[in-house]
N, C-alpha and C positions, 0 to 999 in steps of 0.2 A: 433409467439405472434406478439400484436399489439401494436402501439407508446402509446395507455393509458396506459398498464402496465407498462411502464418504463419511463412515464413521471412526473415531480415535481407538485408542487401542482400551478405554475405559468403556467402548461400547456408546458413545456421544456421537451425534452428530457431529460434523467440521465444518468450519467454513473460511474459506479465503476472503479478504476483505480487501477491495480494491479501492485506492484513495488516487482521485486525479488531480493533477496541479497544471499550475502553466504561469502562476506571476508570484512572486517574493512578497505581492501586497498582502497577500494572505499567508504568511510564514508560519505566525502564531494558531491558527486554524489548524493548517497542517499538522504542526507539534501536538495538539489537542487531540487531534482526528487521530493519530499514528497511537499515543500513548492511551487513548479510549480503547482501540481497538486490541491493547494488548492489553488489558487490565480488566476485562468481561469477566462475568463468573463462569461464562465458557469462552476460555481467549481464542483467537481463531488460531487457524493451523499455520494460516500464512497472510503477511501483510503485504502490499503490493503496492507503493507510491508509483504512479504513471505521470510524469513529468511531461507536458508537451511544448516542444519546442523551445525551453529557456537553458541554456546548458551552464547558467550561473547559479539557477533552481537546483540543476541536477546536481552537481559539484556539492552546493548546501545541505541536501537531502543524504548524500552519502557522507559527508562529513558528522552530521548530526546521528545519523542512524547505523553507523559503521558496523555495528553488531547484533541488528535484526535479524533474526533468524529467518529464512525465506522471503526477506525483502526482495525485490526488483525494482531496480531503478534505472529502466532502460530510456533512450529517446523515443519518442515516438512520433510519425507523419502526422501531417497538421489533419484533424478530423471537423474543421471549420471549413472544408470548401475551398477555401481560398490555396492560389497556389504558393 
C-alpha cells in the first residue's frame, strides 16, 4: 500500500487506534487511552474500542463515548482459546 491511501486531506499519514478491553477494573485506563488517542498532535482518524465478552463494559463504553467519531464497540469472540 502507498502512503497516499492512508493520508488525510492535509497530506499527513493517518492512523486508526485500537484499544482492547475486557474488564471494568481497568476503566480509568480505558478512558485515559481513548482521551490520549483523541488529543495527539496528529489525532487518530478512528479510535476503536474492542470489548471482549463483557456486556456491562460494552454498555459503559457506549454511554461514555457516544459521540466519539469513528468509535466501534463490538462484542468480540474470545481470543483466549477457552470456550
